[in-house]
C-alpha positions in Angstrom: -35.5 22.8 -3.7 -35.4 19.1 -3.7 -32.1 17.4 -4.0 -33.0 15.5 -7.0 -34.5 18.7 -8.7 -31.2 20.7 -7.9 -29.2 17.9 -9.3 -31.6 18.0 -12.2 -31.0 21.5 -12.7 -27.2 21.5 -12.6 -26.5 18.8 -15.4 -29.3 20.1 -17.5 -27.3 23.4 -17.2 -24.7 21.5 -18.9 -26.5 20.8 -22.5 -24.6 23.4 -24.3 -21.5 21.7 -23.4 -22.4 18.6 -24.9 -23.5 19.9 -27.9 -21.5 19.2 -31.1 -19.1 16.3 -29.0 -19.1 12.8 -30.3 -18.8 10.1 -28.0 -15.2 9.2 -27.2 -13.3 6.3 -27.9 -10.0 4.7 -27.4 -7.7 5.9 -29.8 -5.1 3.5 -31.4 -2.1 3.5 -29.0 -3.5 2.6 -26.1 -1.8 0.0 -24.3 -2.4 -2.2 -21.5 -0.1 -1.7 -18.0 0.2 -1.3 -14.1 0.6 1.7 -11.8 2.0 2.7 -9.1 -0.1 5.1 -6.5 0.4 6.7 -3.5 -1.3 9.1 -1.0 -0.5 10.3 2.9 -2.5 12.5 4.9 -0.7 13.6 8.3 -2.3 16.7 11.1 1.1 18.2 10.5 2.1 19.6 6.8 4.3 17.5 5.2 6.8 18.5 2.2 6.9 17.1 -1.3 10.5 16.1 -0.5 9.3 13.3 1.4 6.9 12.1 -1.8 10.4 11.7 -3.9 11.9 8.7 -2.7 8.8 6.9 -2.0 7.2 7.6 -5.1 10.5 6.9 -7.1 10.9 2.9 -5.5 7.7 2.5 -7.8 9.3 3.3 -11.2 8.9 -0.3 -12.4 4.9 0.8 -11.9 5.6 3.6 -14.7 7.8 3.8 -17.8 8.5 7.7 -17.7 5.2 8.6 -19.8 3.0 9.9 -17.0 3.6 11.3 -13.7 2.0 13.4 -11.3 1.0 15.3 -8.2 -1.8 16.3 -6.3 -1.9 18.3 -3.1 -4.6 19.5 -0.5 -4.3 21.6 2.7 -1.6 24.1 1.2 0.2 27.1 2.9 -1.1 30.7 2.0 2.2 32.2 2.4 3.8 29.4 -0.1 0.5 30.2 -2.3 1.6 33.8 -2.3 -2.0 34.5 -1.1 -3.7 35.7 2.1 -5.6 32.5 4.4 -8.9 33.7 3.6 -7.9 33.9 -0.3 -7.1 30.2 -0.3 -10.1 29.1 2.0 -12.5 31.0 -0.3 -11.0 31.6 -3.6 -10.8 28.9 -6.7 -7.6 27.7 -7.4 -7.3 27.0 -11.0 -4.0 26.1 -12.8 -3.7 25.6 -16.8 -1.4 23.6 -18.5 0.1 26.2 -21.4 1.6 23.8 -24.4 1.4 26.6 -26.9 2.8 29.6 -25.7 0.6 31.7 -28.1 -2.2 29.9 -26.2 -2.2 31.8 -22.9 -4.2 34.9 -24.6 -6.7 32.9 -25.1 -6.9 31.0 -21.4 -7.1 34.6 -20.0 -9.0 36.3 -22.5 -11.9 34.0 -22.8 -11.1 31.1 -19.6 -10.5 34.1 -17.0 -13.0 36.8 -18.9 -15.8 35.8 -16.1 -13.3 35.5 -12.9 -12.5 38.3 -10.3 -8.5 37.9 -10.3 -7.5 38.1 -7.1 -3.7 36.5 -7.7 -2.1 35.1 -10.8 1.2 33.9 -11.3 3.4 31.5 -13.2 4.2 28.3 -11.1 8.3 28.3 -10.6 10.0 25.7 -12.2 14.1 25.0 -12.3 15.6 27.2 -15.1 16.7 24.1 -17.4 13.9 21.2 -17.6 16.9 19.1 -18.6 18.7 19.3 -14.9 16.2 16.7 -13.8 17.6 13.1 -14.2 16.1 11.1 -16.7 13.1 13.4 -17.8 13.0 13.4 -21.8 10.0 16.0 -22.3 9.7 19.5 -21.6 7.2 19.9 -19.0 4.2 22.3 -19.7 4.3 25.8 -18.4 1.8 25.9 -15.6 -0.3 29.6 -14.5 -1.8 29.9 -11.3 -4.9 31.8 -10.4 -6.9 32.5 -7.6 -10.4 33.7 -8.9 -14.0 33.9 -7.7 -16.4 34.2 -10.2 -17.8 37.8 -10.9 -21.0 38.5 -9.2 -23.0 39.8 -11.8 -21.8 36.5 -14.2 -23.1 34.6 -11.4 -25.9 36.2 -11.5 -26.6 35.4 -15.1 -25.7 32.0 -14.9 -28.6 31.2 -12.1 -30.7 32.8 -13.8 -30.3 31.4 -17.3 -30.8 28.0 -15.9 -33.0 28.0 -12.9 -30.4 27.6 -10.2 -31.0 30.4 -8.1 -32.5 28.4 -5.2 -29.4 26.8 -5.0 -26.7 27.9 -2.4 -24.6 30.6 -3.7 -21.6 28.3 -3.6 -23.3 25.3 -5.3 -23.9 27.7 -8.1 -20.6 29.0 -8.3 -19.1 25.3 -7.9 -20.8 24.3 -11.1 -20.1 27.7 -13.0 -16.0 26.8 -12.6 -16.9 23.3 -13.5 -18.2 24.1 -16.6 -16.2 27.1 -17.4 -13.1 24.9 -17.5 -14.7 21.8 -19.4 -15.5 24.2 -21.8 -11.9 25.5 -21.9 -10.8 22.4 -22.4 -12.9 21.1 -25.3 -11.8 24.7 -27.1 -8.1 24.5 -27.0 -7.5 20.9 -26.0 -9.9 18.7 -27.4 -9.6 17.2 -31.1 -6.1 15.6 -32.0 -4.6 18.6 -33.7 -5.6 21.1 -30.9 -3.9 20.0 -27.6 -3.0 23.7 -26.9 -3.3 24.3 -23.1 -5.5 22.8 -20.5 -6.8 22.8 -17.0 -5.1 20.9 -14.0 -7.2 22.0 -11.3 -10.0 24.1 -10.2 -10.8 23.5 -6.7 -10.6 25.5 -3.8 -7.2 24.8 -1.8 -5.8 21.9 -4.2 -3.4 21.8 -7.0 -2.5 19.3 -9.5 0.9 19.1 -11.6 1.5 16.3 -14.2 4.2 15.8 -16.6 5.2 13.1 -19.5 7.7 11.7 -16.6 7.5 10.3 -13.3 5.9 11.6 -10.3 9.1 13.1 -8.3 10.0 14.6 -11.8 7.4 16.6 -11.0 8.7 17.8 -7.8 11.8 18.6 -8.7 11.1 20.8 -11.9 8.2 22.7 -10.4 10.2 23.0 -6.8 7.7 21.1 -4.8 10.7 19.7 -2.7 9.7 22.5 0.5 6.2 22.9 -0.5 3.6 21.8 2.4 0.7 20.1 2.2 -1.7 18.0 4.5 -2.7 15.7 2.2 -0.3 14.2 -1.2 -1.4 11.8 -3.8 1.5 10.5 -6.0 1.3 8.4 -9.5 3.4 6.8 -11.5 1.9 5.6 -15.0 2.2 2.9 -17.4 -0.5 4.0 -19.8 -3.9 1.8 -20.2 -6.1 4.0 -22.0 -6.6 7.4 -23.0 -4.0 10.3 -24.6 -0.7 8.6 -23.5 2.7 10.3 -23.6 1.1 13.5 -23.3 0.8 15.8 -20.1 -3.3 15.9 -20.4 -3.0 12.2 -20.8 -1.4 11.4 -16.7 -2.7 11.3 -13.8 -4.4 13.0 -11.3 -7.7 14.1 -13.0 -10.1 16.1 -11.2 -13.7 16.9 -10.5 -13.8 19.9 -9.1 -12.8 19.7 -5.7 -11.3 16.1 -5.3 -8.5 14.4 -7.7 -8.7 10.9 -8.5 -5.2 8.9 -9.3 -5.9 4.9 -10.3 -4.1 1.8 -10.9 -5.9 -0.7 -13.3 -8.6 0.1 -16.4 -12.0 -0.9 -17.0 -13.7 -3.5 -19.0 -16.8 -1.2 -19.6 -15.0 2.3 -20.4 -17.7 2.9 -23.2 -20.5 1.9 -21.0 -19.7 4.2 -18.5 -18.9 7.3 -20.5 -22.5 6.9 -22.2 -23.8 6.8 -18.8 -22.3 10.3 -18.2 -23.6 11.5 -21.5 -27.1 11.2 -21.0 -26.0 13.4 -17.7 -24.5 16.0 -20.3 -21.0 14.9 -19.3 -18.5 14.6 -22.2 -14.8 13.1 -21.2 -11.9 14.9 -22.8 -8.9 13.3 -22.5 -10.1 9.4 -23.3 -9.3 7.7 -20.0 -11.2 5.2 -17.7 -9.4 7.4 -15.0 -11.1 10.8 -15.9 -14.6 9.1 -16.3 -14.1 7.7 -12.4 -13.3 11.3 -10.8 -16.1 12.7 -13.1 -18.5 10.0 -11.4 -17.4 10.8 -8.1 -17.9 14.1 -8.5 -21.3 13.5 -10.3 -22.6 11.5 -7.1 -20.7 12.9 -4.3 -21.2 16.8 -5.5 -23.8 17.5 -8.0 -26.4 14.3 -6.9 -25.1 15.4 -3.3 -24.5 11.6 -2.1 -22.8 10.8 1.3 -19.5 9.2 1.0 -20.8 5.8 1.9 -23.5 6.1 -1.0 -21.1 7.2 -3.5 -18.4 4.0 -2.6 -21.4 1.9 -3.2 -21.8 3.0 -6.0 -18.5 2.9 -7.6 -17.8 -0.8 -5.6 -21.5 -2.7 -5.0 -21.7 -4.9 -2.7 -22.3 -8.3 -4.0 -22.8 -12.0 -3.4 -22.6 -13.1 0.4 -21.2 -9.8 1.9 -24.5 -8.3 0.4 -26.1 -11.3 1.7 -24.7 -10.8 5.6 -25.2 -6.9 5.8 -28.3 -5.6 7.9 -31.4 -5.1 6.3 -31.3 -1.0 6.3 -27.9 -1.5 4.4 -29.6 -3.9 2.1 -32.6 -1.5 1.2 -30.3 1.0 1.1 -27.5 -0.4 -1.2 -29.9 -2.3 -3.1 -31.5 0.8 -4.6 -27.9 2.5 -5.4 -27.1 -0.7 -7.6 -30.6 -0.3 -9.2 -30.0 3.2 -10.1 -26.1 2.9 -10.9 -24.7 -0.9 -11.5 -24.4 0.0 -15.2 -21.9 2.8 -14.6 -19.9 1.2 -11.6 -16.5 0.6 -13.2 -16.0 -2.8 -14.0 -12.5 -4.6 -13.7 -9.2 -4.3 -11.9 -8.9 -1.0 -10.4 -7.5 0.9 -7.3 -8.4 4.7 -6.8 -6.8 7.1 -4.2 -8.1 10.6 -3.9 -7.5 13.4 -2.3 -10.5 15.9 -1.7 -10.8 19.8 0.0 -13.3 20.4 2.1 -12.6 24.0 2.8 -16.4 25.0 3.9 -15.8 21.9 6.4 -12.4 22.7 7.8 -11.1 19.0 7.0 -9.3 17.6 4.0 -9.7 14.1 2.8 -7.8 11.0 1.9 -9.7 8.1 0.3 -8.5 4.6 -0.9 -10.8 2.6 -2.3 -10.6 -1.0 -4.1 -12.8 -2.8 -6.8 -15.1 -5.7 -5.9 -12.9 -8.3 -7.1 -9.7 -7.3 -5.3 -7.3 -7.7 -8.6 -4.7 -4.7 -7.7 -2.7 -4.3 -5.3 -3.0 -1.7 -2.0 -1.7 -1.2 1.5 -3.2 1.1 3.9 -0.9 1.9 7.2 -1.2 4.4 9.9 1.6 6.3 12.4 0.5 8.3 15.4 2.3 9.7 18.3 1.3 12.2 20.7 2.1 15.0 18.1 1.8 13.4 14.7 -1.0 11.2 12.8 0.1 10.4 9.7 -1.6 7.8 7.0 -0.6 6.7 4.2 -1.9 4.4 0.8 0.2 2.8 -1.6 0.4 0.1 -4.1 3.3 -1.4 -2.4 4.2 -1.3 1.1 7.9 -0.5 0.3 6.7 2.7 -1.0 4.5 3.9 2.6 8.4 2.5 4.0 10.0 4.7 1.7 8.1 8.3 2.8 8.1 6.7 6.4 11.9 6.7 6.4 12.1 10.3 4.6 10.5 11.8 7.1 12.0 10.2 9.9 15.5 11.1 8.8 14.7 15.0 9.3 11.7 15.1 12.1 12.3 13.0 15.0 8.6 13.1 15.3 8.4 9.8 13.0 10.0 6.5 12.8 10.5 4.5 9.6 7.8 1.9 9.7 4.2 2.6 10.5 1.8 1.1 13.9 -0.3 -0.9 11.7 -0.8 -1.9 8.1 -3.8 -3.2 6.4 -5.0 -3.9 3.1 -9.4 -3.4 2.3 -11.8 -6.2 1.3 -13.6 -4.8 -2.2 -17.3 -4.5 -1.8 -17.0 -6.2 1.5 -19.3 -6.0 4.5 -16.3 -6.1 6.6 -14.8 -2.4 5.7 -16.6 -2.3 2.4 -13.2 -2.0 0.4 -12.6 1.7 1.1 -10.5 3.6 4.0 -11.0 7.9 4.6 -8.4 9.6 6.3 -9.9 12.7 7.5 -7.6 15.6 8.4 -9.7 18.0 10.2 -9.6 21.4 12.3 -11.5 22.7 15.1 -14.9 24.2 14.4 -13.6 27.6 15.3 -10.8 27.3 13.0 -12.4 27.1 9.7 -10.4 29.2 7.0 -7.4 29.7 9.5 -3.8 28.4 10.3 -3.5 26.2 13.7 -2.0 23.2 12.8 -1.2 22.6 16.3 -5.1 21.5 16.9 -5.9 19.5 13.5 -6.4 15.9 14.3 -6.3 13.2 11.5 -9.4 10.4 11.6 -9.7 7.2 9.8 -12.6 5.4 8.9 -13.5 2.7 7.0 -16.8 3.0 4.6 -18.9 2.4 7.2 -17.3 4.7 9.7 -15.0 2.1 12.0 -12.7 3.9 12.6 -8.6 3.2 12.6 -6.8 3.2 15.9 -3.4 2.3 17.2 -3.1 0.3 20.9 -4.1 2.7 24.0 -1.3 3.0 26.5 1.5 2.4 24.8 4.0 5.2 23.6 6.9 5.8 20.7 10.6 5.9 21.9 12.1 9.4 21.5 15.7 8.7 20.0 16.9 11.9 20.8 16.7 11.0 24.6 17.9 8.2 24.6 20.5 7.2 27.3 21.5 3.5 27.8 23.8 5.0 30.9 20.7 5.4 33.1 20.1 1.6 33.1 21.1 0.6 36.6 24.2 -1.8 36.9 22.7 -4.7 38.2 20.4 -4.9 35.3 23.6 -4.5 33.1 25.1 -7.4 35.3 21.9 -9.5 34.8 22.1 -9.0 31.3 25.6 -10.1 30.5 25.0 -13.0 32.7 22.0 -14.2 30.9 23.8 -13.9 27.4 27.0 -16.0 28.4 24.8 -18.2 29.8 22.6 -19.0 26.8 25.9 -18.4 24.5 27.1 -21.7 26.6 24.1 -23.5 26.9 20.6 -23.0 25.3 21.5 -20.4 22.2 19.7 -17.9 21.0 16.2 -19.0 21.5 17.0 -19.4 25.4 17.6 -16.1 25.6 14.6 -15.1 23.7 12.6 -16.5 25.6 14.4 -15.3 28.9 14.2 -11.4 27.6 10.5 -11.2 25.8 9.1 -12.6 29.5 10.3 -9.8 30.9 10.2 -6.8 27.6 6.7 -5.8 28.8 8.7 -4.1 32.4 11.7 -3.0 30.1 12.4 0.6 29.1 13.6 1.4 25.7 17.0 2.5 27.4 17.3 -1.1 28.8 16.1 -2.8 25.3 18.8 0.0 23.9 21.6 -1.8 26.4 20.5 -5.4 25.5 21.4 -4.0 21.6 24.4 -2.9 22.7 25.5 -5.5 24.3 25.0 -8.0 21.5 26.9 -5.8 19.1 29.6 -5.7 21.5 29.3 -9.7 22.2 29.4 -10.1 18.0 32.6 -8.6 18.0 34.7 -11.5 20.1 34.5 -14.3 17.4 32.3 -15.6 14.7 30.0 -17.9 16.6 29.5 -14.6 19.0 28.3 -12.5 16.0 25.9 -15.3 14.5 24.0 -15.8 18.0 24.2 -12.0 18.1 22.3 -11.7 14.8 20.0 -14.9 15.1 18.5 -13.2 18.6 18.3 -9.8 16.7 16.2 -11.6 14.2 14.3 -13.5 16.5 13.3 -10.5 18.5 12.1 -8.7 15.3 10.4 -11.9 13.7 8.5 -13.1 17.2 5.8 -12.0 18.8 5.4 -10.6 22.5 3.9 -8.5 24.9 6.0 -5.0 24.3 4.0 -3.8 27.9 3.9 0.4 27.3 6.6 0.5 24.2 5.1 0.8 20.5 6.2 -2.3 18.7 7.0 -0.4 15.8 9.7 1.6 18.5 11.2 -2.0 19.2 11.7 -2.7 15.1 13.3 0.6 14.5 15.8 -0.2 17.4 16.1 -4.1 16.5 16.9 -3.1 12.5 19.5 -0.1 13.7 21.3 -3.1 15.7 21.0 -5.8 12.8 22.4 -2.8 10.2 25.1 -2.6 12.3 25.9 -5.8 13.3 26.0 -6.1 9.4 28.1 -3.4 8.7 31.0 -4.8 11.0 31.4 -7.6 8.8 34.7 -7.0 6.2 34.2 -6.3 3.1 34.7 -8.7 0.2 37.4 -6.8 -1.2 39.9 -7.0 1.9 42.8 -10.1 1.3 41.3 -13.0 2.8 43.9 -12.7 5.5 43.1 -9.4 6.8 40.6 -10.7 9.1 41.4 -11.6 12.7 40.1 -15.1 14.7 37.2 -13.0 15.8 36.3 -11.9 12.8 33.1 -14.1 11.8 33.2 -16.4 8.5 31.6 -13.8 6.7 32.0 -11.2 3.6 29.8 -8.2 3.2 29.3 -6.7 -0.4 27.2 -3.6 -1.4 27.2 -1.4 -4.9 30.4 -0.2 -4.9 32.0 -3.4 -4.3 30.1 -5.5 -6.3 32.4 -6.2 -9.0 34.9 -7.8 -6.6 32.1 -10.5 -5.6 34.5 -14.0 -5.9 33.7 -17.6 -4.9 34.0 -18.1 -1.1 37.3 -18.9 0.7 39.1 -20.7 3.4 35.8 -21.1 5.9 33.5 -18.4 4.4 30.0 -19.3 4.4 27.7 -16.5 4.5 27.9 -13.3 2.1 26.4 -10.4 3.2 24.2 -7.9 0.9 23.2 -4.3 1.6 20.8 -3.5 -1.1 21.0 0.1 -1.0 22.5 1.7 -4.3 21.3 -1.6 -6.3 18.7 -0.9 -9.0 15.4 -2.2 -8.3 15.2 -4.6 -11.1 17.4 -6.0 -13.8 20.5 -7.0 -14.5 22.3 -4.7 -11.9 19.8 -5.6 -9.4 20.6 -6.9 -6.0 18.8 -10.0 -7.2 20.5 -10.9 -10.1 23.5 -10.6 -7.4 21.9 -13.1 -5.2 22.1 -15.4 -8.6 25.3 -14.8 -9.1 26.7 -15.0 -5.8 24.8 -18.9 -5.0 26.7 -19.5 -8.7 30.1 -19.1 -7.1 29.3 -21.2 -4.4 27.7 -18.9 -1.6 25.7 -21.1 0.3 24.2 -18.8 2.7 23.2 -15.4 1.6 22.0 -12.5 3.8 20.6 -9.0 2.0 19.5 -6.6 4.5 17.8 -2.8 4.0 16.1 -4.5 0.6 14.0 -1.1 -0.8 11.3 -2.9 -2.7 13.6 -4.4 -5.4 11.7 -7.2 -7.3 12.9 -11.1 -7.9 14.5 -11.7 -4.7 15.6 -15.4 -4.7 14.4 -16.1 -8.2 16.5 -17.4 -11.2 18.6 -19.4 -8.5 18.2 -22.5 -11.0 17.1 -26.0 -10.8 18.2 -28.7 -7.6 19.1 -25.9 -5.3 18.7 -27.5 -1.9 21.4 -26.8 0.5 21.2 -22.9 -0.2 19.6 -20.4 2.4 18.7 -17.1 2.2 17.5 -14.7 4.4 16.1 -11.1 3.4 15.2 -8.1 5.6 13.9 -4.9 4.5 11.0 -4.4 2.1 11.2 -7.1 -0.2 9.5 -6.5 -3.6 7.2 -8.1 -6.0 8.0 -12.2 -7.1 10.5 -13.0 -4.4 11.0 -16.3 -4.5 9.4 -17.3 -7.2 10.3 -20.4 -9.4 12.4 -21.7 -6.1 13.7 -25.0 -6.4 14.6 -26.4 -3.1 16.6 -23.6 -1.5 15.4 -22.0 1.6 14.1 -18.6 1.9 13.2 -16.4 5.0 11.6 -13.0 4.8 12.5 -11.0 7.6 8.7 -9.3 7.7 6.0 -8.4 5.4 5.8 -9.5 1.7 4.4 -8.1 -1.7 2.7 -9.3 -4.0 2.9 -12.3 -6.3 5.8 -14.4 -3.5 6.4 -17.8 -4.4 4.8 -17.9 -7.7 5.5 -21.4 -9.7 7.0 -22.3 -6.4 8.8 -25.6 -7.2 10.4 -27.0 -4.1 12.4 -26.0 -0.9 11.1 -24.2 1.7 9.6 -20.5 2.3 9.0 -18.6 5.4 7.5 -15.4 5.9 7.6 -13.6 9.5 4.2 -11.5 8.7 2.2 -10.6 6.1 1.8 -11.4 2.3 0.4 -9.8 -0.2 -1.5 -10.6 -3.6 -1.9 -13.7 -6.0 0.7 -15.9 -3.4 1.9 -18.9 -4.3 0.2 -18.3 -8.1 0.8 -22.2 -9.6 2.9 -23.0 -7.4 3.9 -26.6 -8.3 5.7 -27.9 -4.9 7.5 -26.7 -1.4 6.3 -26.5 2.0 5.3 -22.8 3.1 4.8 -20.8 6.1 3.5 -17.6 6.8 3.3 -15.8 10.6 0.5 -13.3 9.6 -2.4 -12.5 6.5 -2.4 -13.3 2.8 -4.4 -10.8 1.0 -6.6 -11.7 -2.1 -6.2 -15.1 -4.0 -3.3 -17.2 -2.5 -2.6 -20.4 -4.1 -4.6 -19.9 -7.4 -4.0 -22.7 -9.8 -1.7 -24.3 -7.8 -0.9 -27.8 -8.9 1.1 -30.7 -7.6 2.3 -31.1 -3.9 2.6 -27.3 -2.2 1.7 -27.6 1.2 1.3 -24.0 3.3 0.4 -23.1 6.7 -1.3 -19.4 7.1 -1.4 -18.5 10.3 -3.9 -15.7 9.8 -6.3 -15.7 7.1 -6.5 -14.2 3.4 -9.3 -11.7 1.5 -11.0 -14.1 -0.7 -10.5 -16.6 -3.4 -8.2 -19.0 -1.2 -6.9 -21.9 -3.1 -9.1 -21.0 -6.3 -8.9 -24.0 -8.6 -6.5 -25.6 -7.0 -5.4 -29.0 -8.4 -3.2 -30.0 -5.6 -4.2 -34.3 -5.6 -5.0 -36.2 -2.8 -3.5 -35.0 0.2 -3.4 -38.1 1.9 -1.5 -39.7 -0.6 1.3 -36.9 -1.4 -1.3 -34.4 -2.9 -1.0 -30.6 -1.5 -3.0 -29.0 1.2 -3.4 -25.4 3.1 -3.7 -24.8 6.6 -5.5 -22.1 7.8 -5.1 -21.3 11.2 -7.3 -17.9 11.7 -5.8 -16.7 14.5 -3.4 -12.9 14.9 -1.8 -11.2 17.6 -3.3 -8.3 19.7 -1.0 -5.2 21.0 0.3 -6.7 23.7 1.3 -9.7 21.2 -0.8 -12.2 23.0 -2.5 -15.1 20.3 -5.8 -14.0 19.7 -9.4 -15.5 17.6 -9.9 -13.7 14.6 -13.2 -12.4 14.2 -13.6 -15.0 11.6 -10.9 -17.3 10.1 -12.0 -16.6 6.7 -14.1 -13.3 6.0 -14.6 -13.9 2.0 -16.7 -16.1 -0.3 -14.9 -18.6 -3.0 -12.8 -20.7 -0.5 -11.3 -23.6 -2.5 -13.8 -22.0 -5.3 -13.6 -24.2 -8.3 -10.9 -26.8 -6.9 -10.2 -30.1 -8.6 -7.7 -31.7 -5.8 -5.8 -30.9 -2.5 -7.4 -29.9 0.4 -7.7 -26.6 3.0 -7.7 -27.6 6.8 -9.5 -24.9 8.1 -8.9 -24.1 12.4 -12.7 -23.0 12.8 -13.6 -23.8 16.5 -17.0 -22.3 16.2 -17.9 -23.4 12.8 -18.4 -20.0 11.5 -17.7 -20.7 8.6 -20.6 -21.9 6.1 -21.0 -23.8 3.2 -22.2 -21.0 0.9 -18.5 -19.4 1.4 -17.3 -22.5 -0.6 -18.2 -23.1 -4.3 -17.3 -26.6 -5.4 -16.0 -28.1 -2.1 -17.5 -29.2 0.5 -16.5 -29.6 4.5 -15.6 -33.1 5.6 -14.7 -34.7 8.7 -11.0 -34.5 10.0 -9.7 -37.8 10.2 -6.8 -39.3 12.0 -5.1 -39.5 9.2 -5.4 -36.0 8.2 -4.1 -35.1 11.8 -1.4 -37.1 11.2 -0.3 -35.4 8.3 -1.1 -31.7 9.0 0.6 -32.4 12.8 4.2 -32.6 11.4 3.8 -29.0 9.6 2.3 -27.4 12.7 5.0 -28.1 14.7 7.4 -27.0 12.6 5.6 -23.9 12.3 5.7 -23.6 16.1 9.4 -24.0 16.1 9.8 -21.2 12.5 7.1 -19.0 13.9 6.6 -19.4 17.7 3.1 -20.0 17.4 2.7 -22.9 19.8 1.0 -25.9 18.7 -0.7 -26.3 22.5 -2.2 -22.8 22.1 -3.9 -23.7 18.5 -5.4 -27.0 20.3 -6.6 -24.9 23.3 -10.2 -22.5 23.0 -11.4 -20.5 25.8 -8.6 -21.8 28.2 -9.5 -25.7 27.1 -7.5 -28.0 24.9 -9.6 -29.5 22.4 -9.1 -32.8 20.3 -8.2 -31.8 16.7 -11.2 -33.0 15.1 -13.3 -30.4 16.6 -11.2 -27.3 16.1 -10.2 -28.1 12.8 -12.5 -29.0 9.6 -11.5 -30.2 6.2 -13.1 -29.1 3.2 -12.2 -31.4 -0.2 -13.4 -31.6 -3.6 -16.7 -32.1 -4.3 -17.0 -35.0 -6.9 -18.6 -34.4 -9.9 -22.0 -36.0 -11.0 -21.0 -36.4 -14.2 -17.6 -37.8 -13.3 -19.5 -40.8 -10.7 
């Protein structure tokens, strides 16, 4: 039987499910909102407790009205079944909302199955014991089943499916059985008695009216393990909101999907599905996304690349630069399915189980407009490989911190972080994390042979640097370091302190870092901590050097950068914690103490104005809520009002609005932020200087008015939206839509690149007459810390799109960016006046971020004139205005 006819017969077999079912519409309680999504895949089993903290950090992406969890790659012993049963049987879980409905579930919904094992899913005795949980979660019954052979035979005969593989027929029967049960016991406004949570193989779903971590707590998943996890915090968009049936994840068959965003064409997609006898029930765009994926991948049998293309079509310039064979395939996919492609801002995370192939998958897929935030990450060493996806980087690091706290194989930072370009020719906007067993291990449990492989939509693999290893903190021993090394280290430290400062010691250390061992690095950190105790200036010297070692890029030799950052961050944390607390008497510190005070959640009420020579307030952020009146961001504002002009906050854990709300005319204030700084940092800034020592998240620097912002890493979506002024420096990359709708005179240097829509609708006047501009250098750093040229300085389209003022100064020595990537702008020669304008900013860029101007002016070992390297993109005058 041909695949097309097989798919058609499967869909025609569902005709009875569609009879009498009306097309769904959105209920009146539909509301707009955002969501927090998290996924991880690992070659070793991961316990649910490691999902809790990461999910909890994204509370501000939900409202407690919908949270859910999915797991794949389960432990058969924890499920109470054999490995063979977990591999072969369908794991059906039913949420019982009306206790009387359980009988109907088992008499009608389970009557066609052979029951191998069944039980009520364990829960806490008292649901109100879960902090913050306001609605009792449903009782859930778990069944491991196979379709009775005679039932399956009659089903195949009745629908002319005998030629299909037996498992394909059984999959379809299970799908239809759950659909019918859901419409009987849940469909309609006054039913809602029970619904099927999941029905795939080796795939488990639980969801409630609450938060994702409350799912883990109530259903006692803390110690349950799986190779793949996804979690979702819901702020309702469409559907039966504030009801467990409307929470994510939603399932097709062997996949569970969570989603941040919403569709503009929800009705059109439901009509597309209805034409194929697929009737959505829960009235949410997330459900139809799961149904689309199941239709295209399982029923039509499309390869995953084709399914991804149907979800997020490749268009415009990205389509034009595809190879001809890809263009032909994608053109056919789009002609067939474009009207069903979800239209609107969305980001999907999918957990999949493929027992017959011996693998589980985690997929992250972003829409073509990239309007929802997404971050991917990879951590690996000789024993473990862990891939992560989330709405925010801070959630990824939250999971890593949890793992590292109890398992020395993990560190609190990943080796690689990146974002996807939706619908692009570069990565396709999607990445697949596949945990796979050896061929001989399918259906069995041999964890030591599992491997994780990460690829993009086109099959290109994501890897970490070869020849580098992570630190084993259980075997660190500075005592092994030889006395001559320690003597030299001490001499260099005192010499730099007396003459040259931290930057001179930085140069000396980084020139030798590639040859040092982890023990020798630890010796340097230990020396600096000891040195810091001898006086206030010594403490500042040590803090500045550790910060520079953390911020700068250099050759680390055989050492992984994530390991070095972990050790340096621990050293900084110890340094900050050595500062006297603010509630000690002012006469308490000795002459050797730095002119600083520290404050944390317990001592926050002791906040006061600086006294005597005090000039720096240090805030230990954990314990503060992520936003609101009691947040660390508000404490920064209060401290500034009281007179503190140098504010350092460390161990930031994703809280939003850092360095916001300081008020007008704040020149002279300096704020330094360490950790996972959340969304909207430095927005509305008017004069202060802000340093983010690491990567920044989304919506940073919005309506920035004046001052300086330095980001010692990458930055997320919609960076500097509506900015009006100030100077901004970014060491790494910006995600989508930086500086859109910016006006006035913002002046930014981005050393990496950005995904798309750079300076869209830029309205920053004439840069040569006081207006604004962006310098895009298009450079990166390899695994040895060496400055390298990116594959292209700008990969997307819509560069300077619809701009009416300002300019882009693009470093493009090979003239890779073409006119077709512009939309309203034009290339112009770089004049001497242009170079004199941007050169001081590039010199400051070198001072702040360590990117040598001489290197920017060098290509293939030869120094070149600026006009050969930089291209100016300016506004194209409108003919109507000439």
